[in-house]
C-alpha positions in Angstrom: 0.0 0.1 0.0 1.5 3.4 -1.1 1.0 5.9 1.8 3.6 8.6 0.7 1.1 11.2 -0.2 2.7 13.9 2.0 5.9 15.7 2.5 8.2 13.3 4.5 9.2 15.9 6.7 5.6 15.8 8.0 5.9 12.0 8.7 6.3 12.4 12.5 3.0 14.0 12.8 1.4 10.9 11.4 3.7 8.2 12.9 1.9 8.7 16.4 -1.1 10.8 15.4 -2.2 13.4 17.7 -3.6 16.0 15.2 -6.9 16.0 17.0 -7.8 16.0 20.8 -8.6 12.3 20.5 -4.8 11.8 20.2 -5.4 8.2 19.4 -1.5 7.6 18.4 -2.3 5.5 15.4 0.7 5.0 13.2 -1.0 6.2 10.1 2.3 5.9 8.0 2.1 1.9 8.6 -1.4 1.8 7.4 -3.3 2.0 10.7 -6.4 4.1 10.8 -7.2 6.7 13.5 -10.4 7.4 15.1 -10.9 9.7 12.1 -10.9 6.6 9.9 -7.9 7.9 7.9 -4.5 6.4 7.3 -1.6 8.6 5.7 -3.4 8.7 2.3 -5.3 11.8 1.4 -8.9 11.7 0.2 -11.0 14.3 -1.1 -14.7 14.1 -2.2 -15.4 17.4 -4.0 -13.6 20.6 -5.0 -15.8 23.3 -6.4 -17.3 26.6 -6.0 -19.6 26.6 -3.2 -22.4 29.2 -2.6 -24.0 28.3 0.8 -21.6 29.6 3.3 -21.9 32.9 5.1 -22.1 35.8 2.7 -18.7 37.1 3.5 -17.2 33.7 2.6 -19.3 32.7 -0.6 -19.9 36.2 -1.9 -21.5 36.2 -5.3 -18.7 34.2 -6.9 -18.6 31.2 -4.6 -16.0 29.7 -2.1 -13.4 27.5 -3.5 -14.4 24.6 -1.5 -12.4 21.4 -0.9 -14.5 18.7 1.1 -12.0 16.3 2.8 -13.1 12.5 3.4 -13.2 11.1 7.1 -13.6 13.1 10.2 -12.2 12.9 13.9 -15.8 13.9 15.2 -18.5 11.4 14.3 -21.5 13.3 15.3 -24.7 11.0 15.2 -26.5 13.8 13.4 -23.8 14.5 10.7 -25.3 15.8 7.4 -22.1 14.9 5.6 -22.0 11.3 6.7 -21.1 10.1 3.2 -17.7 11.8 3.5 -17.2 11.7 7.3 -17.2 7.9 7.2 -15.0 7.8 4.1 -17.7 6.3 1.7 -17.0 9.1 -0.7 -13.7 10.5 -1.9 -10.8 9.8 -4.2 -7.1 9.4 -3.2 -4.9 12.1 -4.3 -1.4 13.4 -3.6 -0.5 16.8 -1.8 0.8 17.9 -5.2 -2.5 17.3 -6.8 -4.1 19.2 -3.9 -2.0 22.3 -4.7 -3.1 22.0 -8.2 -6.8 22.1 -7.1 -6.2 25.1 -5.0 -4.9 26.8 -8.1 -7.6 25.6 -10.3 -10.2 27.0 -7.9 -8.3 30.4 -7.9 -8.4 30.3 -11.8 -12.3 29.7 -11.6 -12.7 33.0 -9.7 -13.2 31.7 -6.2 -13.4 34.2 -3.2 -11.1 32.0 -1.3 -9.8 28.4 -0.5 -12.3 26.7 1.9 -10.9 23.5 3.7 -13.8 21.5 4.9 -13.1 19.0 7.6 -9.3 19.5 7.3 -8.0 18.5 10.8 -6.7 14.9 10.1 -5.0 16.1 7.0 -3.1 19.1 8.5 0.3 17.7 7.3 -0.9 17.2 3.8 -2.4 20.7 3.6 0.6 22.5 5.0 2.5 20.8 2.0 -0.1 21.6 -0.6 -0.5 25.2 0.6 3.3 25.9 0.6 3.6 24.5 -2.9 0.3 26.5 -4.1 1.5 29.7 -2.4 4.9 29.4 -4.1 3.3 29.1 -7.5 0.9 32.2 -7.1 -1.9 31.2 -4.8 -2.9 34.6 -3.3 -6.5 34.0 -2.1 -7.5 33.8 1.6 -7.4 30.5 3.1 -10.4 29.4 5.3 -9.9 26.5 7.8 -13.6 25.2 8.1 -13.7 22.7 11.0 -15.7 21.3 13.8 -14.0 23.2 16.6 -12.6 19.8 18.0 -9.1 20.9 17.3 -5.6 20.4 18.8 -3.8 23.7 19.7 -0.5 22.1 18.8 -1.8 21.2 15.2 -3.4 24.5 14.8 0.1 26.3 15.6 1.5 24.6 12.6 -0.9 26.5 10.4 0.1 29.9 11.7 0.8 32.1 8.7 -0.9 29.8 6.4 -4.5 30.2 7.4 -6.3 33.6 7.2 -9.8 32.7 8.3 -11.1 30.3 10.9 -14.7 29.1 10.3 -15.3 26.9 13.1 -18.2 25.2 15.0 -18.9 25.5 18.7 -21.2 22.6 19.0 -21.7 22.1 22.9 -21.1 23.7 26.3 -22.4 20.5 28.1 -20.0 17.6 28.2 -22.9 15.1 28.5 -24.4 16.4 25.2 -20.9 16.2 23.6 -20.8 12.5 24.9 -24.2 11.6 23.7 -24.1 13.1 20.3 -20.3 13.2 19.3 -18.6 10.7 21.5 -16.3 13.5 22.8 -16.9 14.6 26.2 -13.9 16.7 26.2 -15.4 18.8 23.4 -16.3 22.0 25.3 -12.7 22.3 26.8 -11.0 21.5 23.5 -13.2 23.8 21.6 -12.6 26.7 24.0 -8.7 26.2 23.9 -8.8 26.0 20.1 -10.7 29.1 19.7 -8.3 31.1 21.7 -5.5 29.9 19.4 -7.6 30.7 16.3 -8.3 34.2 17.4 -4.7 34.7 18.4 -3.6 33.8 14.8 -6.3 35.5 12.8 -7.0 38.5 14.8 -9.9 40.9 14.5 -12.1 40.5 11.3 -10.9 42.5 8.0 -13.2 42.7 5.0 -12.5 43.8 1.4 -14.4 46.4 -0.7 -16.8 43.5 -1.7 -17.4 42.8 2.0 -15.6 39.5 1.6 -13.8 38.5 4.7 -9.9 38.5 4.5 -9.1 37.6 8.0 -10.8 36.8 11.0 -12.8 34.2 13.0 -16.4 33.0 12.5 -18.0 30.7 15.0 -20.8 28.7 13.9 -23.4 27.5 16.3 -25.8 25.0 15.0 -29.0 24.8 17.2 -30.1 21.3 17.8 -33.7 20.4 18.6 -34.2 20.5 22.4 -30.9 22.0 23.1 -31.8 25.6 23.4 -30.4 26.2 26.8 -27.2 24.8 25.9 -27.0 27.0 22.8 -27.7 29.9 25.0 -24.9 29.1 27.3 -22.5 28.9 24.3 -23.6 32.3 23.0 -22.9 33.8 26.6 -19.5 32.2 26.7 -18.6 33.3 23.4 -19.7 36.7 23.7 -18.5 37.3 27.2 -15.0 35.8 26.4 -14.5 37.1 22.9 -16.8 40.0 22.4 -16.7 41.5 19.0 -13.4 39.8 18.3 -15.3 37.0 16.6 -18.4 36.9 14.4 -21.2 34.6 15.5 -23.2 32.5 12.8 -26.4 31.3 14.5 -27.7 28.4 12.3 -31.3 26.9 12.1 -30.5 24.5 9.3 -30.3 21.3 11.3 -31.7 18.5 9.1 -32.6 15.1 10.6 -31.0 13.0 7.8 -31.9 9.4 8.2 -34.1 10.3 11.2 -34.9 6.6 12.1 -31.2 6.2 13.1 -31.3 9.2 15.3 -31.9 9.5 19.0 -35.6 10.2 19.3 -35.1 13.8 20.4 -33.1 14.7 17.2 -35.6 13.3 14.7 -37.2 16.7 14.2 -36.2 20.0 12.7 -35.6 23.0 15.0 -38.9 24.9 15.4 -39.1 28.7 14.4 -39.8 29.6 18.1 -36.7 27.7 19.2 -34.5 29.6 16.8 -36.2 33.1 17.4 -35.4 32.5 21.1 -31.9 31.9 20.6 -31.6 35.0 18.2 -33.5 37.2 20.8 -31.1 36.0 23.5 -28.1 37.0 21.4 -29.4 40.4 20.8 -30.2 41.0 24.4 -26.7 40.2 25.3 -25.4 42.7 22.9 -24.1 40.6 20.0 -23.9 42.7 16.9 -21.2 41.0 14.7 -23.0 37.9 13.4 -25.1 36.1 10.8 -28.7 34.6 10.9 -30.5 32.2 8.8 -33.8 33.1 7.6 -36.9 31.1 6.3 -36.8 27.3 6.1 -32.9 26.6 6.3 -33.5 23.0 7.2 -33.1 21.9 3.5 -30.9 19.1 2.1 -30.0 21.4 -0.8 -27.2 22.7 1.7 -25.6 19.3 1.0 -23.7 19.1 -2.3 -23.1 15.9 -4.3 -19.9 14.3 -3.1 -19.1 12.8 -6.6 -15.3 13.8 -6.7 -16.2 17.0 -8.9 -12.9 18.8 -9.3 -10.8 16.1 -7.7 -9.2 14.3 -10.5 -7.2 16.2 -13.2 -9.6 17.2 -15.9 
C-alpha cells in the first residue's frame, strides 16, 4: 500500500497521530487508521465553487471549497456522513491538492475553503506551501468542527487567514451523547483562543468578503436551546466583538430513523427565534442569521469527486 502522499518532513505527525484532541496515537504511516478513519493517504470528495457559506465567505462568486473525506468527530446527526465515514472520496497526492487550489483560484473563487481538514493538516501544509509558491493569493479558510488540537493549529500559523469553526456544545454530556467526545467543550475553547490569536480581528475587502478573522458557527439542535444560549453567552463574554457569530437553524434530521428520538425533528421557528433574541439581548452585533426554512438538504452538495481528479 502506497502511503507517501505527503512531504516526508511531516511524517512524525502521522507516525503517532495526535492531530486532534482524541490523540489516538495511530501509526498512520504504517496503514493504521485513526479514530478519524484515515491512514496516511489523502482523500478528497469534492472541490468546487460553493455558494452556501456565510455571505462574507461565498460572496457572489462562490467559495473554492475542498471537502475532505473522513472526520475525527463522528456526530450522530452528521449531514455529511457520506464523506465523514469515508464512503465518498478519491485518493490524491499533496501535489494534486496544490493544483486544485490553483484551479479554484483560476475559476474566480473568493477563497480556498478547507472543509473537515483536521486529520490532513500535514498534507494541507505541504499543498498550501507549494501552491503559494506558485502564485496562490486567495485567503485560506479553515472550516472545522471546533474539535481541534492547539498544537496542530499552531502549525498552520501564517498559512490560514480565516477560521470558520463550529462551537457545538457547552455541556459535556451532550458532547458525549451526540459526538462521543465529552472533552469537546474544553477542547473547543482552547482551540478558539488559538484561532483568534492567529487570525485577529475581522478584516473585509471592498466587496464585503472576509480577508482575515474568525467566524464561530453555532448549529441549534432540537431540544438544546439552553445549551446553545450558554454557548452564546460564553462566546460573547469571552471574545466580545473579536469574533463573528453565525447562528444556524439548518439542522436537518437526515436518516431520522437512526437518530436519538429527540433529534428526529427540525428546530422549530420558536426555538431559533428565542436563541436569536437571547443573542441580541446580550449585545451581540457581529453575526449572521439564517432566515426562512433553512433545514433543507440543498445545503448538501453531491460528493461525486467533482474537481478532484485532473480534468
